[in-house]
Structures are given as C-alpha cells and as structure tokens.
N, C-alpha and C positions, 0 to 999 in steps of 0.2 A: 416564123422567125419568133424568137423568145431572147428576153432580157433577164441573165440569172444575175443575180447579186447574192452576198453574205451580208448578213447583218447580226446586230445584238438587239435583243429585246427580252423581256422580262429574266435578265442575268445571264442567258444563254447565247451563245453563236450559233446563229441558223442560216440557211438558203433557202433560195425560191426564187419563183418567176417574177417580176417586176410589172405592172399593167395598170396604167394610168391612175397611179398614185397609192397602187394596193399591191401587197406583195402576197402571192401563195406560197405557201411552205410546202417544201418537200424533206424527207427524211432519206435517208442513204448517203450517198457520195455523188459530189457534182460530178466528176469524173468516172461515174461507174451506174451501176444499178439504183433509180431511185424511184420515190413513188410521193404523190399528193398525200398530205396530213389532212386536208379539210380545213384547215386554220388560215386565216390571213390575216394581216398586220399592215395597219395603215404607214406610209412611206413617212409621213412625219412625226410617227410616235416611236421610231428605231432610229439606232444608229446604225448608217453604213460604215462596212470592213471594207478592205480591198476585196475584189471579186473572187481572188483565189492566193493560195501560198506557193510561189514558184519557188524552184530550186534555184532557179537561175533567171536573170532577166539579160537577154542578148540584144545588144544595140546596133545598129547598121549604121555607117558612115560612107558616104559620098553616093549615095542609091536614089539621088533627084536628077532628070536631065538639065530643070531649068536653073538649080544650083550650082551642078557642074559648070557650065556656062558661064556663068556669074564669079566663078571662084579660078576658072580656067584648069577645069578637072577634065577628067576621061572616064569613061564606063571601066570598070575594073574588071579582070578579068574573073575573080569570083567574088563575092559580097564580103565586103571588107568591115568586122565586126570587133566590139569588146564586149566584156562582161562587166554587170552589175550586181556587186554584193548584198545578201539578205538586208544588212542593214540601212539600205538605200531604200527599201519597198517603202510606199505609204499611198494611201487612199485617198478617196473623196473626203474634202475638208480637212485633210490631215495640213497643217503648216510646212511650209519648204524652208526650213533654215540656213540661215547664212553659217559656214564653217566657222569654227572658234580661231581666230588669230589671222581671219582670212580679211583683205578689206577689197580685192580685186572683183571684177565684173564677175556675177552670176547670170547666168541666161535661160530661158525656157526655151524648148524645141517641143513644140506640138507633134505628135507622131500616131499613126495607126499602129496598135499592137498586137500581136495574133498569140491566142491562146492555144497553148497545144492540149490535144484532148487523149493523148494516149503516150504510151511509152514507145518511141520508136526510134530506128535507127535505119541508116543507107536506105531511103526512101526514096521510091521511085517517083520521076514528075507525075505523071498519070496518078499516084497512089497517095500525093500530098494532101488533097484535101480532105480524105477521110482520117488525117492525122491531125486536123485541125477543128477545135470545139468551137471556137467563134470568135471576136475581135473585141477590143478595148480601146480606149482613149489613153494614151501615155503622153506625160510629161517627160521629158527627157534632159533633167536640169543638170548644167555643167557649170563650173567653177573655170571660166575661160583664161584665166591668166595663169592657172595651172599646168595647162596642157604642154607648154613648150619652155618650162624653165631650164631644163637641160636639154642643150643643141643635139646630145646623142641621142634622146629617149622621148617618145611621146607619152605623157603622163596620163594617159586614158584613165587608168584606175583610180588616180589621185583626182584628176579632176571631176570625174561621173560617180565615185562611189561614196561621198558621204550621206550622213544621216540624212531620209527624208528626199534624195536626187533621183530616185526612181519612182515616179508617181503616175499611178495607172489606177481607172476604172471609170466609172460609178461601177460598170456591170459589164459582163460578157454577153455579146450579141450574137445571135447563130442567126444561121438562114440568110446572111446577108452576100452579094457578089462584092467582093472586096474592091474590083475595078471598077466599080460606079460611083466610089464613096469620096467625099472632100475631105478634107482636114482645116479645119478654123481654129485660131487662136485670138482671143481677144486679151488685152493687157487693160485693167480697168476701165473696160467699156469699150475701146479702141479697138478695131481688127487688126489684126498686125501680120497674120498666116491666112492664106486661104488658096490653096491649090489641091489638085486632082491626084486622087493614088495613082490613077493610071501614068502618072508620069514616072513612075519608077522605071529603074533600070532593070532590076530584078522584082517578078512581081511576089505577093505571097508566096504562092506556091513553090517558085523556083527557091524562095527563099528556104522554105522548110525543107525540101529536097537536098540541097546544096548543102545547109550547114547541118543536115542528120548525117551526112557523109563524113562530118570532122567530129563529131561526138554525138550521143546518145541525147535526144530529148526526151522529158520526162512531163506528164499530166499536169499542168497547170503553169509549164513555163511559158513565159512570157518573152517575145521576139518583138521588139521597137522597130519598124521599119525605114528608120531616118526621115531626116526631115528636109523641108525645102526650104526656100527664101522667106525673109520676113522677120529671122531670129534677134531676139535683141535683150538688152541687159534688165533686171529688175533690180528696183529700190525698196527699202523698207516700207512696208507695208502695202505695196502694190499686190493686185488678184489679177490672177492669169485663172482663164477659161478656155480647155481644150474641148472643141466640139467635134462631132461626126455624128452626121445625121442616121439614125437608125441604132445608134448606140448611145447615146446621150451628151453629158456636158461633163467635165472633170473641174471641178473649182477650188484653188488652191490660195493661199495667201502668204506671200514670202516675208519673213520676220527675221529679225535679228536677236538673238538670245545671249 
C-alpha cells in the first residue's frame, strides 16, 4: 500500500509517497513511468495540493441501501450520476466557499473517491480493478436549496458545481480493498457520518465498468461513490473532516466571502 500526494515545495509542484510524516519524492508521471529521486520532504514543510488533476469528477446519487430506505428509494438499474466541473475542484485545507448571492443550505457529503489510473472505455467488470489507480476522500458539497428550484428540471450542475464544491484528497491510496473501508465525517469534532462502503448498491468495480460504457474515463478522473445517511448543513466557520482509514483525513473549513 502507498499514499501518493502532490505538493508544493521550493516553488515547484512535486509528487511522491507519504509515509509517517515524510514524503519520498518521485520524478516522471504519477499515472505512468516514475522513479524515486532520492529526495525527501517533511510533510509539515510543504503545501499539499489536490493529489491529481482530473478532467472530470463524476458523482453518484442513490448508491447506498441505508439512505435509500430512509428516503423511500430503490436500487436504480444503472448508476445515477452527475458531473462536477474543474472550477469546483479543491484539496486538503482549501476553503469551501459559499456561492455569491446564495443564502440557502450548503451541505457536506463525505464519500469514497475512485481515482482512474489509465484511459479506458467499455471496461469489463473483471478488468475494472486494473483501471483503478487508487482511492481518495471526497467531500461532495451541495447548495441543497438550488436542486429543485424548477419543478421540471433538477439543477445538479448548479447545486454541485460552484467553486470549491468538489473537494478531494489528501492523497490517493493504493493497495486497498474498497469494500472493507468505512467513511466517517466529523463536523466541528462531532461525528455525523459513519458508514461502510460495502452498503453500496454498485461496488467501485461495477461503477467503473458501467460508467466506462457511457463515456471514456481518463487517468486522474475521480468518481465519487455517493453518500449515506448523516448529511447536514454547514454554518460559516464550520470545519468538516472526511476520514477513511488507510487513505487519511480531508479537512476543510466552510466560509462566506
């Protein structure tokens, strides 16, 4: 298992493997050939960046049994998803900002994120693990009151595509068995979400296979697997921490600007 990070040090963007508070630097390509440079950096002496630069973030809706029961929903025939634009991407420590002229509820949604490792399409289920580089923490932030302003159309992009609403990091962890993981979310130190990945309708491997038949997935793309119960609104100044054992903790503060 390894935890890959991107970081800024000495004025340059770098990447490497994080172990016990130190980063072993690599050169080359994160999703390609790379080699150890021999240099190490202390974690507290660098600035962590988003662990990759996706071409898109795909977010699933209604993918957990417990939440479906609560909301009187049923398993869909195919993963239900939306896209988050590049302007929404943010990483560890970045602020989650309230959209201008919006005074409604903004909610966090802690999720497991799949990071694609190579360009792929029409992937068979048995081949899906080979298309996955690793896993990350995701906070799929939503301006909840914007979703159903028009009864004829659900505003997925408007509600979920604001700046810094697609938060992920702090690393990409490899070598994990996804269905053994749990997602936990704390709001100002109080646990709000704690659910098993195994409760998904569609497993990470099924998600990659199914969606790859709809569109080409690129190396670095992030698929947020959906969330379970416990989602709630944030107030100005709140701190949200999304934690997955083996991956780490993603910490961000909600602010109005």
